[in-house]
VEXDREN-2710 file (C-alpha; in Angstrom, 1 decimal):
% VEXDREN-2710
k/r/px/py/pz
1/MET/0.4/0.2/-0.1
2/PRO/1.4/3.2/-0.6
3/VAL/2.4/5.8/1.7
4/LYS/1.2/9.5/1.0
5/GLU/3.4/12.0/1.7
6/THR/2.0/14.7/3.9
7/VAL/3.6/18.2/2.2
8/LYS/3.6/20.8/4.7
9/ALA/2.8/24.5/3.5
10/VAL/6.3/26.6/3.5
11/LYS/5.5/30.6/4.4
12/LYS/7.4/32.5/2.0
13/PRO/9.8/35.0/3.6
14/ALA/8.7/39.1/2.9
15/THR/9.7/40.4/0.5
16/PRO/10.2/44.5/-0.1
17/ALA/7.3/43.8/-3.2
18/ASP/4.9/42.2/0.0
19/LYS/5.4/45.8/1.8
20/PRO/2.7/48.3/1.9
21/ALA/3.2/51.4/-0.4
22/ILE/4.7/54.0/1.9
23/ARG/1.3/56.9/1.8
24/LEU/2.4/60.1/1.1
25/VAL/0.9/63.7/0.8
26/VAL/2.9/66.1/-1.4
27/ALA/2.0/69.7/0.3
28/ASP/4.0/72.8/-1.9
29/ASP/2.4/76.1/-3.3
30/HIS/4.0/75.1/-6.2
31/PRO/1.8/72.8/-9.3
32/VAL/5.3/72.4/-11.7
33/VAL/7.3/71.3/-7.6
34/ARG/3.9/68.8/-6.7
35/PHE/3.8/67.5/-10.3
36/GLY/7.4/66.6/-10.3
37/VAL/7.6/65.1/-7.2
38/ARG/4.6/63.0/-8.2
39/ASN/5.9/62.0/-11.1
40/MET/9.3/60.8/-9.4
41/LEU/7.3/59.3/-6.7
42/THR/4.7/57.2/-8.0
43/ALA/7.1/55.9/-10.6
44/ASP/8.3/54.0/-7.9
45/PRO/6.0/51.1/-6.7
46/GLY/6.7/51.9/-2.9
47/PHE/5.0/55.1/-2.7
48/GLU/2.0/56.5/-2.7
49/VAL/0.8/59.8/-3.0
50/VAL/-2.5/60.2/-2.0
51/ALA/-3.1/63.9/-2.0
52/GLU/-1.5/66.8/-2.6
53/ALA/-2.1/70.3/-0.7
54/GLU/-1.0/73.9/-2.0
55/ASP/-1.4/76.0/1.4
56/GLY/-0.7/74.9/5.0
57/ASP/-4.2/74.7/6.0
58/VAL/-4.9/72.3/3.2
59/ALA/-1.8/70.4/4.3
60/ILE/-3.1/70.0/7.7
61/THR/-6.5/69.1/6.6
62/GLN/-5.3/66.4/4.0
63/VAL/-2.9/65.0/6.7
64/LEU/-6.0/64.6/8.9
65/ASP/-8.2/63.2/6.1
66/TYR/-5.9/60.8/4.6
67/GLU/-3.4/59.5/7.7
68/PRO/-0.5/59.7/5.5
69/ASP/2.7/58.0/6.8
70/ILE/4.8/60.9/5.6
71/LEU/4.4/64.4/4.7
72/LEU/6.5/65.9/2.5
73/LEU/6.1/69.7/3.5
74/ASP/7.1/72.6/1.4
75/LEU/9.2/75.3/4.5
76/GLN/7.6/78.4/2.5
77/MET/3.5/77.9/2.3
78/PRO/0.7/80.7/1.7
79/ARG/-1.6/81.4/4.2
80/LEU/0.0/79.4/6.8
81/PRO/4.5/78.8/6.5
82/GLY/5.5/75.4/6.9
83/LEU/6.8/75.6/10.6
84/GLU/3.4/76.3/12.1
85/ALA/1.3/74.4/9.4
86/MET/3.8/71.2/11.0
87/ARG/3.4/72.5/14.7
88/ALA/-0.3/72.0/14.1
89/ILE/-0.2/69.1/12.6
90/MET/2.0/68.0/15.3
91/SER/-0.7/68.7/18.0
92/ARG/-3.5/66.7/15.7
93/SER/-1.5/64.3/14.0
94/PRO/1.9/63.1/16.1
95/ARG/1.8/59.5/14.1
96/VAL/2.6/61.5/11.1
97/LYS/6.6/61.8/9.9
98/ILE/7.3/65.0/7.9
99/ILE/10.1/65.6/5.8
100/LEU/10.8/69.8/5.1
101/LEU/10.8/70.5/1.3
102/THR/13.0/73.5/0.7
103/SER/14.7/75.8/-1.5
104/THR/17.0/77.6/1.2
105/ILE/16.9/77.5/5.0
106/SER/19.2/78.0/8.1
107/THR/20.6/76.3/11.1
108/GLN/18.9/77.6/13.4
109/GLN/15.2/76.9/11.1
110/ILE/16.7/73.5/10.8
111/ILE/17.2/73.3/14.6
112/GLU/13.4/74.4/14.9
113/ALA/11.9/72.2/12.8
114/LEU/13.6/69.2/14.3
115/GLN/12.7/70.1/17.9
116/ILE/8.9/70.9/16.5
117/GLY/8.8/67.2/15.2
118/ALA/10.4/67.1/11.7
119/ARG/12.5/63.9/10.7
120/GLY/14.0/64.8/7.3
121/ILE/15.1/68.3/5.8
122/VAL/15.5/68.0/1.8
123/LEU/17.0/70.8/0.0
124/LYS/14.9/71.5/-4.1
125/ASP/17.8/71.1/-5.4
126/SER/18.8/68.1/-4.1
127/VAL/15.8/66.0/-4.5
128/ALA/16.0/63.7/-7.3
129/GLY/19.1/62.3/-5.8
130/ASP/17.7/62.5/-2.1
131/LEU/14.2/62.4/-1.9
132/GLY/13.6/58.3/-2.1
133/GLU/16.1/58.0/0.4
134/SER/15.4/60.0/2.8
135/ILE/11.4/59.0/2.6
136/ARG/13.0/55.3/3.0
137/ALA/15.1/56.6/6.1
138/VAL/12.3/58.6/7.9
139/ALA/9.3/55.7/6.9
140/SER/11.9/53.0/9.1
141/GLY/12.6/55.3/12.3
142/ASP/15.9/57.2/11.6
143/TYR/16.2/61.0/10.4
144/TRP/17.5/62.7/7.2
145/ILE/19.4/65.6/7.7
146/GLY/22.3/67.1/5.2
147/GLY/21.3/64.9/2.5
148/GLU/22.1/61.4/4.9
149/ARG/20.7/59.2/7.5
150/VAL/21.1/60.1/10.6
151/ALA/19.8/57.2/13.6
152/ASN/21.3/59.6/16.3
153/LEU/19.2/62.4/16.8
154/VAL/20.8/64.0/19.8
155/MET/24.1/63.7/18.9
156/ALA/22.8/65.8/15.1
157/LEU/21.3/68.7/17.3
158/HIS/24.0/68.7/19.3
159/GLU/26.0/69.5/16.7
160/LEU/23.9/72.0/14.8
161/MET/23.5/73.7/18.2
162/GLN/27.9/73.9/18.3
163/LYS/27.8/75.1/14.2
164/ALA/24.7/78.4/15.3
165/ALA/26.8/79.0/18.0
166/ALA/30.1/79.2/16.3
167/VAL/29.0/81.0/13.5
168/PRO/26.2/83.6/14.2
169/GLU/23.8/83.7/11.3
170/ARG/23.3/86.6/9.2
171/LYS/20.1/88.6/10.3
172/THR/18.0/88.9/7.1
173/PHE/14.7/91.2/8.3
174/GLY/12.6/88.1/7.2
175/LEU/13.9/88.7/3.4
176/THR/12.6/85.7/1.3
177/PRO/16.0/84.4/-0.8
178/ARG/15.2/86.7/-3.7
179/GLU/14.1/89.8/-2.1
180/MET/17.8/89.5/-0.8
181/GLU/19.6/89.3/-4.1
182/VAL/17.2/92.6/-5.3
183/VAL/18.5/94.5/-2.3
184/SER/22.0/93.3/-3.3
185/ALA/21.5/94.2/-7.2
186/ILE/20.5/97.7/-5.4
187/VAL/23.2/98.1/-3.8
188/GLU/25.1/97.5/-7.2
189/GLY/23.6/100.3/-8.4
190/CYS/21.2/98.2/-10.8
191/SER/17.5/99.6/-12.4
192/ASN/14.3/97.8/-12.1
193/LYS/14.8/96.8/-15.9
194/ASP/18.6/95.9/-15.3
195/ILE/17.4/93.5/-11.9
196/ALA/14.2/92.3/-14.1
197/LYS/16.7/91.0/-16.9
198/GLN/19.4/89.7/-14.5
199/TYR/16.5/87.5/-12.5
200/THR/14.3/87.0/-15.9
201/ILE/11.4/88.3/-14.6
202/SER/8.9/91.3/-14.4
203/GLU/9.4/94.9/-13.6
204/GLU/6.4/94.9/-11.8
205/THR/7.6/92.0/-10.3
206/VAL/10.6/93.6/-9.2
207/LYS/8.2/96.7/-7.6
208/ARG/6.6/94.5/-6.0
209/HIS/10.2/92.7/-4.5
210/LEU/10.9/96.5/-3.8
211/SER/7.5/97.5/-1.7
212/ASN/7.6/94.2/0.4
213/ILE/11.6/95.0/0.9
214/PHE/11.0/98.7/2.1
215/ASP/8.2/97.4/4.8
216/LYS/10.0/94.9/6.0
217/THR/13.7/97.8/6.5
218/GLY/11.3/100.3/7.3
219/VAL/13.2/102.9/4.3
220/SER/11.7/104.5/1.6
221/THR/14.0/104.8/-0.6
222/ARG/16.4/103.1/-3.0
223/LEU/19.4/105.2/-1.3
224/GLU/18.2/104.6/2.5
225/LEU/17.8/100.5/1.3
226/ALA/21.6/100.6/0.1
227/LEU/22.8/102.2/3.2
228/PHE/20.5/99.6/5.7
229/ALA/22.2/96.9/4.0
230/ILE/25.5/97.8/3.9
231/SER/25.5/98.6/7.6
232/HIS/23.3/95.9/8.7
233/LYS/25.5/93.8/6.1
234/LEU/22.3/92.4/4.5
235/ILE/25.4/91.7/1.5
236/ALA/28.8/89.9/1.4
237/GLN/31.7/92.5/2.6
238/GLU/34.4/91.3/0.0
END
């Protein structure tokens, strides 16, 4: 009589393909940036973009509605700036991990963001190379600072604070990077037309920048602005 063989089912080990996709909300006020980031992420089956947001208020709503694993949040957002939006989100949805996307950020802002609860900082000019790796690092429980994975936040914060103390950062009076460029051009004696040509913007945009700069610095003429910029070291001195 033939002996029946008993075949036990062998459970296959989990593979990366078996892992659920990392769910993300992308928050940036520039549609082109959101489109580019979404395209980069959706090309990878390990990521799923579940929602987008064009300002800080909408970012809060989308996080609460969709409960993503990761929020990619622009630092400079209309209606509610990135850091303020992050404070609101962390108080109401502390499970979400936040990675700040930014064109520029100071050491003090990095320290503040990490203290509020940010898990990563990615510069926009490094998005193509760093975004996927930074998301996976943060999703796994690590941090992403300075273009690399960081496991020890306390040590990273200590190093950042030492750097901030050793090199006092230039006071900017709330001027944006583009406004700082306009200030530098004014000190060099450029006209509105020159500035518009140099930065490929309209003269109306230059005028709006100047109006904002005057409001923030408390000056009312180009000459006063130039003197203010020099005395407060707003421009690099040779």
